[in-house]
C-alpha positions in Angstrom: -14.3 -7.6 16.5 -12.4 -6.5 13.3 -10.9 -8.9 10.8 -7.6 -7.7 9.4 -6.0 -9.2 6.3 -2.3 -8.3 5.5 -1.7 -7.9 9.3 2.0 -9.0 9.0 2.7 -6.0 6.7 3.4 -2.4 7.6 -0.1 -1.1 6.9 -2.0 -4.0 8.4 0.3 -4.1 11.4 -0.1 -0.4 12.1 -3.9 -0.7 11.7 -4.1 -3.7 14.1 -1.8 -2.1 16.7 -4.0 1.0 16.6 -7.2 -1.0 17.2 -5.6 -3.1 20.0 -4.2 0.0 21.8 -7.8 1.3 21.9 -9.0 -1.9 23.5 -10.8 -3.3 20.4 -10.8 -7.0 19.4 -8.9 -8.1 16.3 -9.0 -11.2 14.3 -5.7 -11.7 12.4 -6.3 -13.2 9.0 -3.1 -15.0 8.1 -1.8 -17.2 5.3 1.0 -18.7 7.4 0.2 -20.1 10.9 3.9 -19.7 11.8 3.4 -16.0 11.9 0.6 -16.1 14.3 2.6 -16.1 17.6 3.1 -12.3 17.9 -0.5 -11.6 17.3 -1.8 -14.2 19.6 0.4 -12.8 22.3 -1.2 -9.4 21.7 -4.6 -10.9 22.2 -5.8 -11.4 18.6 -7.9 -14.3 17.4 -6.3 -16.0 14.4 -8.0 -17.2 11.2 -6.0 -18.9 8.4 -6.9 -18.3 4.8 -5.2 -17.7 1.5 -6.4 -14.6 -0.3 -7.8 -16.7 -3.2 -9.6 -19.1 -0.8 -13.2 -17.9 -0.8 -14.4 -20.4 1.8 -11.5 -19.7 4.2 -12.0 -15.9 3.8 -15.7 -16.2 4.4 -15.1 -18.0 7.7 -12.6 -15.4 8.7 -15.0 -12.5 7.9 -18.1 -13.9 9.7 -19.5 -12.3 12.8 -17.3 -9.2 12.7 -18.1 -5.5 12.9 -15.7 -4.7 10.0 -13.2 -6.2 7.7 -10.0 -4.6 6.4 -8.9 -6.0 3.0 -5.3 -5.6 1.9 -5.1 -7.5 -1.4 -1.7 -8.8 -2.5 0.1 -6.8 -5.1 1.4 -8.6 -8.1 4.4 -6.5 -9.3 4.9 -8.6 -12.5 1.4 -9.5 -13.6 0.5 -11.6 -16.5 -1.5 -9.8 -19.3 -5.1 -9.2 -18.2 -4.2 -9.4 -14.5 -5.4 -13.0 -13.9 -3.7 -13.2 -10.5 -5.7 -10.2 -9.2 -8.9 -11.4 -10.8 -8.6 -14.7 -8.9 -8.2 -12.9 -5.6 -11.0 -10.5 -6.4 -13.4 -13.3 -7.2 -12.6 -15.0 -3.9 -13.1 -11.8 -1.9 -16.4 -11.1 -3.5 -17.7 -14.6 -2.8 -16.4 -14.4 0.8 -18.0 -11.0 1.5 -21.3 -12.1 0.1 -21.3 -15.2 2.2 -20.0 -13.6 5.4 -21.8 -10.2 5.2 -19.6 -8.3 7.7 -20.9 -5.0 9.0 -18.6 -2.9 6.8 -15.5 -3.1 4.7 -12.4 -0.9 4.4 -10.3 -1.9 1.4 -6.8 -0.7 0.6 -6.9 0.7 -2.9 -4.5 3.3 -4.4 -4.1 6.6 -6.0 -4.7 6.0 -9.7 -7.4 3.4 -9.2 -9.4 5.7 -11.5 -6.7 6.2 -14.1 -7.8 6.2 -17.7 -4.9 4.1 -19.0 -4.0 0.5 -18.0 -1.0 0.2 -15.8 0.2 -1.8 -12.7 -2.4 -0.1 -10.5 -5.2 -1.4 -12.7 -5.3 -4.3 -10.3 -7.0 -1.9 -7.8 -9.3 -0.6 -10.5 -10.7 -4.1 -11.0 -11.0 -4.5 -7.2 -12.9 -1.3 -6.8 -15.3 -2.2 -9.6 -16.1 -5.6 -8.2 -16.4 -4.6 -4.5 -18.3 -1.5 -5.4 -21.2 -3.7 -6.6 -21.7 -5.3 -3.2 -24.7 -4.5 -1.0 -22.4 -3.6 1.9 -20.9 -0.4 3.3 -17.5 -0.2 1.5 -14.7 2.4 1.8 -11.9 2.4 -0.7 -8.8 4.0 0.9 -6.6 5.4 -1.8 -3.2 6.3 -0.4 -0.4 8.0 -2.4 2.9 6.5 -3.3 4.4 4.9 -0.2 7.4 6.7 1.3 8.7 3.3 2.3 9.4 2.5 -1.3 12.6 4.5 -0.7 14.0 1.3 1.0 15.2 0.3 -2.5 17.3 3.5 -2.6 19.1 3.0 0.7 22.1 1.0 -0.6 22.9 3.4 -3.5 22.5 6.5 -1.4 24.7 5.1 1.3 27.4 3.5 -0.8 27.4 5.6 -4.0 25.9 8.9 -2.8 23.3 8.7 -5.5 19.6 8.3 -5.7 18.5 6.9 -9.1 15.0 8.1 -9.9 12.4 7.0 -12.5 10.1 9.6 -11.1 11.0 12.8 -12.9 11.9 15.6 -13.3 14.0 15.8 -10.1 12.2 18.9 -8.8 8.7 17.6 -9.4 6.8 17.0 -6.1 4.7 13.8 -6.0 2.0 12.8 -3.5 3.5 10.3 -1.0 2.5 9.0 2.4 3.9 6.9 5.2 2.5 3.4 5.8 2.0 4.3 9.5 -0.4 7.1 8.4 -2.2 4.6 6.1 -2.7 2.1 8.9 -3.9 4.7 11.4 -6.3 6.2 8.9 -7.7 2.7 8.1 -8.2 2.1 11.8 -10.2 5.4 12.1 -12.3 4.6 9.0 -13.2 1.1 10.3 -14.7 2.7 13.4 -16.9 5.1 11.4 -20.4 4.3 10.2 -21.6 5.0 6.6 -23.8 3.6 3.9 -23.0 2.7 0.3 -19.6 3.1 -1.2 -17.2 5.9 -0.6 -13.6 6.9 -1.6 -11.1 8.4 0.8 -7.8 9.7 -0.5 -4.7 10.1 1.7 -1.3 11.7 1.3 1.4 12.9 3.6 1.9 16.3 5.1 4.0 17.5 2.1 4.6 16.3 -1.4 8.0 14.9 -2.2 10.3 15.4 -5.2 13.3 13.2 -6.0 15.4 16.2 -4.8 13.6 16.1 -1.5 14.2 12.4 -1.2 17.9 12.8 -1.9 18.1 15.6 0.7 16.4 13.4 3.3 19.0 10.6 2.6 21.8 13.1 2.8 20.6 14.3 6.2 20.1 10.7 7.5 23.5 9.5 6.2 25.4 12.7 6.9 26.9 12.9 3.4 25.8 14.5 0.1 23.4 12.5 -2.1 22.7 13.5 -5.7 19.8 12.6 -7.9 20.5 10.7 -11.1 17.5 10.5 -13.5 16.9 7.1 -15.0 15.7 7.8 -18.6 12.6 6.1 -19.8 14.3 4.4 -22.7 16.4 2.4 -20.2 13.5 1.2 -18.1 12.5 -2.0 -19.9 16.1 -3.3 -19.9 16.5 -2.3 -16.3 13.3 -4.0 -15.1 13.9 -7.1 -17.2 17.4 -7.3 -15.7 15.7 -7.3 -12.3 13.8 -10.4 -13.3 10.5 -8.8 -14.5 8.9 -10.8 -17.4 6.2 -8.2 -18.3 7.6 -4.7 -17.5 4.9 -2.7 -19.4 2.4 -2.3 -16.5 5.2 -1.0 -14.3 6.5 1.3 -17.0 3.0 2.7 -17.6 2.4 3.2 -13.9 5.5 5.4 -13.7 4.4 7.2 -16.8 1.2 7.9 -15.1 2.9 9.7 -12.2 5.3 11.6 -14.4 2.6 12.6 -16.8 -0.1 13.4 -14.2 -2.7 10.9 -15.3 -2.2 9.1 -12.0 -3.3 11.7 -9.5 -5.9 12.5 -6.9 -9.2 13.7 -8.1 -8.8 17.4 -7.4 -5.0 17.4 -7.0 -5.4 16.4 -3.4 -7.3 19.4 -2.1 -9.9 17.1 -0.5 -7.5 14.3 0.4 -6.8 13.5 4.0 -3.3 14.4 5.2 -1.1 12.3 7.3 1.5 13.6 9.8 4.6 11.3 9.4 7.3 13.2 7.5 9.6 12.0 4.8 12.6 12.7 7.0 11.2 10.4 9.8 10.6 7.6 7.3 14.0 7.8 5.6 15.8 8.0 9.0 14.0 4.8 10.1 14.9 3.1 6.8 18.5 4.0 7.0 18.7 2.9 10.7 17.0 -0.4 10.0 19.3 -1.1 7.1 22.4 -0.3 9.0 21.3 -2.5 11.9 20.6 -5.4 9.6 24.0 -5.0 8.0 25.7 -4.9 11.4 23.8 -8.1 12.4 
């Protein structure tokens, strides 16, 4: 039996479906009972717990071979990341109480960055869980290709891709969520001792130009890159409702300035198989279907 948090998301869902397809038992850890139906129909047990509920999480993590932890991401955190710290405290308490056989935790590229930024939430998580007397694997994926969902409308309607990642020809490590979920499933089935770090990126690195080309192919019309200059980011993000944009700004700085990166530029990172073209084609198709509906 494997307990899976974040099962209703793309990564957790891909992980759970992979395990179920191989005939393995899954306990779906959900915050909302209304979302349990599809997983019950696929044969999952269900446990209900908020990610800051140590007692509920401990009950969900007991008597399982392994736990997958997908902590919630706070995209507009308060200074000092109090939201993440509350979740981390609950997770630590739950894991100490439940003592599952092993833990795979979704972290991120940049969890070891020297400068504070939005991904520091995962730095704090790794520091806390790394102290546990349990086998723990931190899976550090690259930038999710599915983040391109936010670019679909502009690419479709304006033939433009507005990019904070820059310059336009710089290739960044990216990965599809399907690859992340499948890799997490494989890691959960391994045996190890102590703490280890596994980095993961896609089959090829992706530049903003590559992303525009993928959209152009999927939409069957040209798409050009428009660089969003750094001096406009704060006003842009505040206009989107962000109250504290600095962590997000510093995260993008980290990618652009190469201080958010894999340890040896990805030479030892695992490589996924899902291509950017496949992901963008799916995103465009889903968006068009929703618009038609």
